MARKEGU-414806 format. One record per residue (C-alpha): x negated, y negated, z; residue in three letters. Coordinates in nm, 2 decimals, padded with zeros to 4 digits. Layout:
<<X,Y,Z>,'ALA'> ...
This chain:
<<00.23,02.16,02.61>,'MET'> <<00.08,02.09,02.26>,'ILE'> <<-00.29,02.00,02.24>,'ALA'> <<-00.41,01.77,01.96>,'ILE'> <<-00.75,01.66,01.84>,'GLY'> <<-00.85,01.33,01.68>,'ILE'> <<-01.11,01.28,01.42>,'ILE'> <<-01.24,00.92,01.41>,'GLY'> <<-01.22,00.71,01.72>,'TYR'> <<-01.21,00.36,01.56>,'GLY'> <<-00.93,00.11,01.56>,'THR'> <<-00.65,00.35,01.46>,'VAL'> <<-00.79,00.66,01.64>,'GLY'> <<-00.82,00.48,01.97>,'SER'> <<-00.47,00.34,01.91>,'GLY'> <<-00.33,00.69,01.88>,'VAL'> <<-00.49,00.79,02.21>,'TYR'> <<-00.35,00.47,02.37>,'GLU'> <<00.00,00.53,02.24>,'VAL'> <<00.01,00.89,02.36>,'ILE'> <<-00.12,00.79,02.70>,'GLN'> <<00.11,00.49,02.74>,'THR'> <<00.43,00.65,02.62>,'ASN'> <<00.36,01.01,02.73>,'ARG'> <<00.71,01.07,02.89>,'GLU'> <<00.92,00.93,02.61>,'SER'> <<00.71,01.11,02.35>,'ILE'> <<00.75,01.44,02.53>,'ALA'> <<01.13,01.39,02.53>,'LYS'> <<01.14,01.32,02.16>,'ARG'> <<00.90,01.61,02.07>,'ALA'> <<01.06,01.86,02.31>,'GLY'> <<00.73,01.92,02.49>,'GLU'> <<00.44,01.73,02.63>,'GLU'> <<00.16,01.62,02.39>,'ILE'> <<-00.19,01.58,02.51>,'THR'> <<-00.52,01.48,02.34>,'VAL'> <<-00.78,01.76,02.41>,'LYS'> <<-01.08,01.66,02.20>,'ARG'> <<-01.19,01.36,02.00>,'ILE'> <<-01.46,01.38,01.73>,'CYS'> <<-01.68,01.08,01.64>,'ASP'> <<-02.04,01.03,01.57>,'LEU'> <<-02.06,00.72,01.79>,'ARG'> <<-02.08,00.70,02.16>,'ASP'> <<-01.82,00.51,02.37>,'PHE'> <<-01.97,00.46,02.71>,'PRO'> <<-01.71,00.37,02.97>,'GLY'> <<-01.41,00.44,02.74>,'ASP'> <<-01.11,00.61,02.91>,'PRO'> <<-01.14,00.90,02.66>,'ALA'> <<-01.52,00.93,02.70>,'GLU'> <<-01.50,01.28,02.85>,'ALA'> <<-01.31,01.41,02.55>,'LEU'> <<-01.56,01.30,02.29>,'LEU'> <<-01.77,01.54,02.07>,'THR'> <<-01.98,01.49,01.76>,'LYS'> <<-01.91,01.84,01.63>,'ASP'> <<-01.58,01.88,01.44>,'PHE'> <<-01.59,02.26,01.47>,'LYS'> <<-01.51,02.22,01.83>,'GLU'> <<-01.17,02.09,01.72>,'LEU'> <<-01.12,02.31,01.42>,'ALA'> <<-01.20,02.64,01.60>,'GLU'> <<-01.02,02.56,01.93>,'ASP'> <<-00.71,02.79,01.93>,'PRO'> <<-00.53,02.56,02.18>,'GLU'> <<-00.55,02.26,01.94>,'ILE'> <<-00.24,02.28,01.71>,'ARG'> <<-00.25,01.94,01.54>,'ILE'> <<-00.54,01.73,01.41>,'ILE'> <<-00.51,01.36,01.37>,'VAL'> <<-00.75,01.22,01.10>,'GLU'> <<-00.82,00.84,01.12>,'THR'> <<-01.17,00.83,00.98>,'MET'> <<-01.09,00.67,00.64>,'GLY'> <<-01.26,00.74,00.31>,'GLY'> <<-01.25,01.06,00.11>,'VAL'> <<-01.56,01.23,00.24>,'GLN'> <<-01.61,01.39,00.49>,'PRO'> <<-01.25,01.34,00.58>,'ALA'> <<-01.13,01.58,00.30>,'TYR'> <<-01.36,01.86,00.41>,'ASP'> <<-01.25,01.82,00.77>,'TYR'> <<-00.88,01.81,00.69>,'VAL'> <<-00.90,02.11,00.46>,'LYS'> <<-01.09,02.30,00.73>,'MET'> <<-00.83,02.21,00.99>,'ALA'> <<-00.54,02.34,00.76>,'LEU'> <<-00.74,02.65,00.69>,'GLU'> <<-00.77,02.71,01.06>,'HIS'> <<-00.40,02.69,01.10>,'GLY'> <<-00.36,02.34,01.23>,'LYS'> <<-00.12,02.07,01.09>,'SER'> <<-00.27,01.74,01.01>,'VAL'> <<-00.15,01.38,01.05>,'CYS'> <<-00.35,01.11,00.88>,'THR'> <<-00.35,00.73,00.81>,'SER'> <<-00.61,00.77,00.53>,'ASN'> <<-00.47,00.63,00.21>,'LYS'> <<-00.78,00.71,00.00>,'GLU'> <<-00.76,01.07,00.11>,'LEU'> <<-00.39,01.10,00.04>,'VAL'> <<-00.41,00.92,-00.29>,'ALA'> <<-00.69,01.15,-00.41>,'ARG'> <<-00.60,01.49,-00.26>,'HIS'> <<-00.24,01.46,-00.14>,'GLY'> <<-00.09,01.72,-00.37>,'SER'> <<-00.36,01.97,-00.29>,'GLU'> <<-00.35,01.93,00.08>,'LEU'> <<00.03,01.95,00.08>,'LEU'> <<00.01,02.28,-00.11>,'ALA'> <<-00.24,02.43,00.14>,'ILE'> <<-00.01,02.32,00.43>,'ALA'> <<00.30,02.47,00.26>,'LYS'> <<00.12,02.80,00.19>,'GLU'> <<00.04,02.83,00.56>,'ARG'> <<00.38,02.70,00.70>,'SER'> <<00.19,02.40,00.83>,'LEU'> <<00.24,02.03,00.77>,'ASN'> <<00.03,01.75,00.62>,'PHE'> <<00.19,01.42,00.72>,'LEU'> <<00.08,01.07,00.62>,'PHE'> <<00.34,00.81,00.72>,'GLU'> <<00.07,00.57,00.82>,'ALA'> <<-00.11,00.58,00.49>,'SER'> <<00.12,00.32,00.33>,'VAL'> <<00.25,00.02,00.51>,'GLY'> <<00.09,00.09,00.85>,'GLY'> <<00.38,00.09,01.10>,'GLY'> <<00.65,00.05,00.83>,'ILE'> <<00.85,00.37,00.79>,'PRO'> <<00.85,00.44,00.41>,'ILE'> <<00.71,00.79,00.35>,'ILE'> <<00.97,00.97,00.56>,'ARG'> <<01.26,00.77,00.40>,'PRO'> <<01.13,00.86,00.05>,'LEU'> <<01.09,01.22,00.14>,'ASN'> <<01.40,01.27,00.34>,'GLN'> <<01.65,00.99,00.37>,'ALA'> <<01.66,00.88,00.00>,'LEU'> <<01.66,01.23,-00.16>,'THR'> <<02.01,01.19,-00.30>,'ALA'> <<01.90,00.91,-00.51>,'ASP'> <<01.69,00.89,-00.82>,'GLU'> <<01.43,00.62,-00.76>,'ILE'> <<01.45,00.35,-01.03>,'VAL'> <<01.19,00.11,-00.90>,'GLU'> <<00.95,00.06,-00.61>,'ILE'> <<00.77,-00.26,-00.56>,'LYS'> <<00.62,-00.43,-00.26>,'GLY'> <<00.37,-00.64,-00.08>,'ILE'> <<00.13,-00.36,00.03>,'LEU'> <<-00.17,-00.55,00.16>,'ASN'> <<-00.17,-00.78,00.45>,'GLY'> <<-00.50,-00.95,00.38>,'THR'> <<-00.40,-01.08,00.04>,'THR'> <<-00.05,-01.18,00.16>,'ASN'> <<-00.21,-01.38,00.44>,'TYR'> <<-00.44,-01.55,00.19>,'ILE'> <<-00.17,-01.64,-00.06>,'LEU'> <<00.06,-01.76,00.23>,'THR'> <<-00.21,-01.99,00.36>,'LYS'> <<-00.28,-02.12,00.01>,'MET'> <<00.09,-02.19,-00.04>,'THR'> <<00.14,-02.37,00.30>,'ARG'> <<-00.19,-02.57,00.29>,'GLU'> <<-00.25,-02.63,-00.08>,'GLY'> <<-00.60,-02.49,-00.03>,'ALA'> <<-00.82,-02.30,-00.27>,'GLU'> <<-00.88,-01.93,-00.26>,'TYR'> <<-01.24,-01.93,-00.15>,'GLU'> <<-01.16,-02.16,00.15>,'GLU'> <<-00.88,-01.95,00.28>,'VAL'> <<-01.08,-01.63,00.23>,'LEU'> <<-01.35,-01.76,00.45>,'ARG'> <<-01.10,-01.85,00.72>,'GLU'> <<-00.94,-01.50,00.69>,'ALA'> <<-01.28,-01.34,00.74>,'GLN'> <<-01.35,-01.56,01.04>,'GLU'> <<-01.02,-01.45,01.20>,'LYS'> <<-01.08,-01.09,01.12>,'GLY'> <<-00.79,-01.06,00.87>,'TYR'> <<-01.04,-00.99,00.59>,'ALA'> <<-01.35,-00.78,00.58>,'GLU'> <<-01.70,-00.93,00.52>,'ARG'> <<-01.68,-00.74,00.19>,'ASN'> <<-01.31,-00.80,00.10>,'PRO'> <<-01.32,-00.64,-00.25>,'GLU'> <<-01.09,-00.35,-00.17>,'ALA'> <<-00.82,-00.59,-00.06>,'ASP'> <<-00.86,-00.90,-00.29>,'VAL'> <<-00.92,-00.70,-00.61>,'GLU'> <<-00.61,-00.49,-00.55>,'GLY'> <<-00.77,-00.15,-00.49>,'HIS'> <<-00.60,-00.10,-00.15>,'ASP'> <<-00.26,-00.18,-00.29>,'ALA'> <<-00.33,00.04,-00.59>,'CYS'> <<-00.39,00.35,-00.38>,'ARG'> <<-00.07,00.28,-00.19>,'LYS'> <<00.15,00.24,-00.49>,'ILE'> <<00.00,00.56,-00.63>,'ALA'> <<00.11,00.75,-00.32>,'ILE'> <<00.46,00.60,-00.33>,'LEU'> <<00.50,00.68,-00.70>,'THR'> <<00.38,01.03,-00.66>,'SER'> <<00.64,01.09,-00.39>,'LEU'> <<00.92,00.91,-00.57>,'ALA'> <<00.88,01.11,-00.89>,'TYR'> <<00.73,01.44,-00.75>,'GLY'> <<00.41,01.46,-00.95>,'SER'> <<00.05,01.34,-00.91>,'GLN'> <<-00.03,00.99,-01.00>,'VAL'> <<-00.40,00.91,-01.03>,'ASP'> <<-00.47,00.56,-00.90>,'TYR'> <<-00.74,00.52,-01.17>,'GLU'> <<-00.46,00.52,-01.43>,'ASP'> <<-00.28,00.22,-01.27>,'ILE'> <<-00.35,-00.12,-01.42>,'HIS'> <<-00.49,-00.33,-01.13>,'THR'> <<-00.55,-00.70,-01.08>,'GLU'> <<-00.64,-00.89,-00.77>,'GLY'> <<-00.59,-01.25,-00.65>,'ILE'> <<-00.94,-01.39,-00.70>,'THR'> <<-00.82,-01.60,-01.00>,'GLN'> <<-00.53,-01.76,-00.83>,'ILE'> <<-00.59,-02.14,-00.77>,'THR'> <<-00.41,-02.41,-00.58>,'LYS'> <<-00.29,-02.54,-00.92>,'THR'> <<-00.11,-02.21,-00.98>,'ASP'> <<00.05,-02.25,-00.63>,'ILE'> <<00.17,-02.60,-00.71>,'ALA'> <<00.34,-02.47,-01.03>,'TYR'> <<00.49,-02.18,-00.83>,'ALA'> <<00.65,-02.43,-00.59>,'LYS'> <<00.78,-02.63,-00.88>,'ALA'> <<00.96,-02.32,-01.00>,'MET'> <<01.10,-02.25,-00.64>,'ASP'> <<00.88,-01.94,-00.64>,'ALA'> <<00.58,-01.79,-00.46>,'ALA'> <<00.29,-01.58,-00.58>,'ILE'> <<00.27,-01.24,-00.42>,'LYS'> <<00.03,-00.95,-00.49>,'LEU'> <<00.28,-00.67,-00.58>,'LEU'> <<00.23,-00.30,-00.63>,'GLY'> <<00.51,-00.17,-00.85>,'SER'> <<00.63,00.13,-01.04>,'SER'> <<00.94,00.13,-01.25>,'LYS'> <<01.13,00.38,-01.46>,'ARG'> <<01.20,00.24,-01.81>,'GLN'> <<01.22,00.57,-02.00>,'GLY'> <<00.87,00.64,-01.88>,'LYS'> <<00.72,00.53,-01.55>,'ILE'> <<00.52,00.21,-01.56>,'TYR'> <<00.29,00.12,-01.27>,'ALA'> <<00.07,-00.18,-01.19>,'GLN'> <<-00.08,-00.40,-00.92>,'VAL'> <<-00.10,-00.77,-01.00>,'ALA'> <<-00.01,-01.12,-00.87>,'PRO'> <<00.36,-01.19,-00.96>,'VAL'> <<00.58,-01.50,-00.93>,'LEU'> <<00.88,-01.42,-00.71>,'VAL'> <<01.17,-01.66,-00.68>,'ARG'> <<01.32,-01.77,-00.35>,'SER'> <<01.63,-01.57,-00.40>,'ASP'> <<01.44,-01.24,-00.39>,'HIS'> <<01.38,-01.07,-00.05>,'PRO'> <<01.01,-01.04,-00.10>,'LEU'> <<00.98,-01.42,-00.13>,'TYR'> <<01.00,-01.46,00.25>,'GLY'> <<00.75,-01.20,00.34>,'VAL'> <<00.45,-01.40,00.46>,'ASN'> <<00.12,-01.38,00.66>,'ASP'> <<00.00,-01.03,00.73>,'VAL'> <<00.34,-00.87,00.70>,'PHE'> <<00.42,-00.61,00.43>,'ASN'> <<00.75,-00.52,00.27>,'ALA'> <<00.85,-00.24,00.03>,'ILE'> <<01.15,-00.28,-00.19>,'PHE'> <<01.31,00.04,-00.32>,'VAL'> <<01.59,00.07,-00.58>,'LYS'> <<01.79,00.39,-00.63>,'GLY'> <<02.04,00.47,-00.89>,'ASN'> <<02.31,00.54,-00.63>,'VAL'> <<02.21,00.35,-00.32>,'LEU'> <<02.10,00.04,-00.49>,'GLY'> <<01.84,-00.18,-00.32>,'GLU'> <<01.68,-00.14,00.02>,'VAL'> <<01.38,-00.30,00.17>,'MET'> <<01.14,-00.19,00.45>,'PHE'> <<00.96,-00.47,00.63>,'TYR'> <<00.71,-00.50,00.91>,'GLY'> <<00.34,-00.52,01.00>,'ARG'> <<00.15,-00.33,00.74>,'GLY'> <<-00.16,-00.28,00.94>,'ALA'> <<-00.31,-00.32,01.29>,'GLY'> <<-00.41,-00.09,01.56>,'LYS'> <<-00.09,-00.01,01.74>,'LEU'> <<00.16,-00.04,01.46>,'PRO'> <<-00.04,00.21,01.25>,'THR'> <<-00.11,00.43,01.55>,'ALA'> <<00.27,00.44,01.62>,'SER'> <<00.33,00.57,01.27>,'ALA'> <<00.07,00.84,01.32>,'VAL'> <<00.22,00.95,01.65>,'VAL'> <<00.56,00.97,01.49>,'SER'> <<00.41,01.22,01.25>,'ASP'> <<00.26,01.41,01.54>,'VAL'> <<00.60,01.44,01.70>,'ILE'> <<00.75,01.56,01.37>,'ASP'> <<00.47,01.82,01.34>,'ALA'> <<00.55,01.94,01.70>,'VAL'> <<00.92,01.97,01.62>,'LYS'> <<00.84,02.17,01.30>,'HIS'> <<00.59,02.42,01.44>,'LYS'> <<00.55,02.71,01.20>,'ASN'> <<00.79,02.54,00.95>,'THR'> <<00.68,02.34,00.65>,'ASN'> <<00.86,02.01,00.59>,'ILE'> <<00.92,02.02,00.22>,'MET'> <<00.75,01.74,00.02>,'THR'> <<00.81,01.71,-00.35>,'LEU'> <<00.47,01.62,-00.48>,'TRP'> <<00.32,01.87,-00.73>,'SER'> <<-00.03,01.87,-00.86>,'SER'> <<00.11,01.83,-01.22>,'LYS'> <<-00.01,01.49,-01.34>,'LYS'> <<00.25,01.23,-01.41>,'LEU'> <<00.17,01.06,-01.74>,'GLU'> <<00.24,00.69,-01.69>,'LEU'> <<00.37,00.48,-01.97>,'GLY'> <<00.11,00.28,-02.16>,'CYS'> <<00.05,-00.04,-01.97>,'PHE'> <<00.05,-00.24,-02.30>,'GLU'> <<00.41,-00.14,-02.36>,'ASP'> <<00.54,-00.27,-02.02>,'SER'> <<00.73,-00.60,-02.05>,'ALA'> <<00.78,-00.91,-01.84>,'SER'> <<00.78,-01.29,-01.86>,'ARG'> <<00.45,-01.47,-01.83>,'PHE'> <<00.37,-01.81,-01.67>,'PHE'> <<00.09,-01.96,-01.88>,'VAL'> <<-00.14,-02.26,-01.85>,'ARG'> <<-00.33,-02.41,-02.14>,'VAL'> <<-00.51,-02.74,-02.21>,'PRO'> <<-00.28,-03.02,-02.31>,'GLU'> <<-00.45,-03.03,-02.65>,'SER'> <<-00.30,-02.69,-02.73>,'GLU'> <<00.06,-02.78,-02.64>,'ARG'> <<00.19,-02.77,-03.00>,'LYS'> <<00.01,-02.44,-03.07>,'GLN'> <<00.15,-02.28,-02.76>,'ALA'> <<00.50,-02.39,-02.85>,'GLN'> <<00.46,-02.25,-03.20>,'LYS'> <<00.34,-01.92,-03.07>,'LEU'> <<00.58,-01.86,-02.77>,'PHE'> <<00.89,-02.08,-02.83>,'GLN'> <<01.17,-01.82,-02.85>,'ALA'> <<01.45,-01.70,-02.62>,'ASP'> <<01.36,-01.77,-02.26>,'GLY'> <<01.08,-02.02,-02.33>,'PHE'> <<01.07,-02.29,-02.06>,'GLN'> <<00.82,-02.58,-02.00>,'GLU'> <<00.70,-02.61,-01.64>,'ILE'> <<00.58,-02.94,-01.48>,'LYS'> <<00.43,-02.99,-01.14>,'ALA'> <<00.37,-03.32,-00.97>,'GLU'> <<00.02,-03.46,-00.99>,'GLY'> <<-00.11,-03.21,-01.25>,'ILE'> <<-00.23,-03.36,-01.57>,'THR'> <<-00.45,-03.26,-01.87>,'GLY'> <<-00.28,-02.92,-01.92>,'GLU'> <<00.05,-02.77,-02.05>,'TYR'> <<00.24,-02.49,-01.86>,'ALA'> <<00.53,-02.28,-01.97>,'PHE'> <<00.72,-01.96,-01.91>,'LEU'> <<00.75,-01.72,-02.20>,'THR'> <<01.05,-01.50,-02.28>,'GLY'> <<01.02,-01.13,-02.21>,'VAL'> <<00.72,-00.99,-02.39>,'LEU'> <<00.52,-00.67,-02.38>,'THR'> <<00.17,-00.69,-02.26>,'GLU'> <<00.05,-00.62,-02.61>,'ARG'> <<00.27,-00.89,-02.76>,'GLU'> <<00.15,-01.15,-02.51>,'TYR'> <<-00.22,-01.06,-02.55>,'ALA'> <<-00.20,-01.10,-02.93>,'LYS'> <<-00.04,-01.44,-02.91>,'LYS'> <<-00.27,-01.56,-02.63>,'ALA'> <<-00.58,-01.48,-02.84>,'GLU'> <<-00.52,-01.81,-03.02>,'GLU'> <<-00.52,-02.02,-02.71>,'LEU'> <<-00.76,-02.12,-02.44>,'SER'> <<-00.56,-01.98,-02.15>,'VAL'> <<-00.65,-02.13,-01.82>,'LEU'> <<-00.45,-01.87,-01.63>,'ASN'> <<-00.15,-01.65,-01.67>,'ARG'> <<00.07,-01.49,-01.41>,'ILE'> <<00.36,-01.24,-01.46>,'ARG'> <<00.70,-01.36,-01.34>,'ALA'> <<00.96,-01.13,-01.18>,'ALA'> <<01.25,-01.34,-01.31>,'PHE'> 
C-alpha cells in the first residue's frame, strides 16, 4: 500500500480524494498496489466532510511522515506552495501538482531536485486540466522536433468569446453572465488579460525545447478589447476569434498570447465553450491535437491521480524530463510575423490603402457596419505593422492565422 498526502483541500484537492475513493480498485490495478490518502493539509475546517478525520493544519505532519511516499499539491500560487513542495522533495517524497504558477516559475529547479534524489515532480494537470499533454510531450513525441505549439488554453476566455459569437453580445455583458454562472472569477484579470494562458504556454514551450522559458518574456494580450463588431467581421471572413497561446520555431523561438482569427478549416475553430485544445506540430509526425475540458474539479483531479499512479510505478526511479534551468532566449517579438485584420474610420480609407496595399491585402465588409473601413494586411512583422499603423486612427487590430 502507498500512502499519499494532499496539500490544499479546495476544488481540485477534494476532487483528488474523491477520484481515489471512487476508483480505488481500478487505480490499484493500474498502479500495481493500493493507493490511500493518509493526511490532508489545509488551514480551513471542513466539518462533516468525508475526509474530516484526515485533516491537519501542519504540513510537517505530511512531510515528516515516513509512510507518506507521495505529496499532491493543489494549493495554487507560488508561495507557500514552493516551500512545501521543495520540503517534500527534500524529505524523499515525489510530488504531483496542478499548480501552473508554481511549475512555470520553479519547474526546472524542482525537476532537478527530484532527479538528484531519484524522485519525481509531475505536473500533467498544470496545463489543460484533464487533457493529457505534458506526458505526450515528455514521452510520446520525443522522436519529433517540435515546430509549433498553439492552443486554446483558458476555458473562461473561450466561453466568453463563444457566447459573443453566438449571441452577438458585447464583452462586458457576457463577462457578467460568466461570473454569475461561475465560469469567471469575480476578479477575472488572470483569465481575460491572458496571464493564465501565458503561464501555460511557458510550461509547454519549456518542455518542447528543453530550456527554461520565463513567462514574463512572453508578449501577452487578453480579450478585453474584443467587440461585437470584431465578431461580425470574423463571421464575414468565415472565421472565429480565439485567445491562443503559441510558440513557433522560425529560426528562433517566438512565443505570444493574443486573440487570433482562426478560419473554419482549422481544427481550433470548432473548440467552443469551456473546452480547451492544444495543437502540436512536429517535423516528423506532422500535426496532432489534444482536446477536452481544460478545467473543472474531476477532470483536473483525474490528471493529478494519473500522475500519482505514474509516481507509484516509478518508485525510486526518476522519469527523465528535458527541462534545464538554462534560459531559452526567445526571438524578439517585434520580429515575429503574421497578417493583421485592421479597422479604421472610413475617412482614413485611402491612407490605409496607401500604407498597406501590397501582396495579400484584402478589404473586408460585414453586413450592417458603416462608418469604418476594414482590411486584412499581407504578412508583416510586428515592427512593420506598428510603424505603418502610427499614421492611422486604428479602431482595433487582430492577428490572423491565415
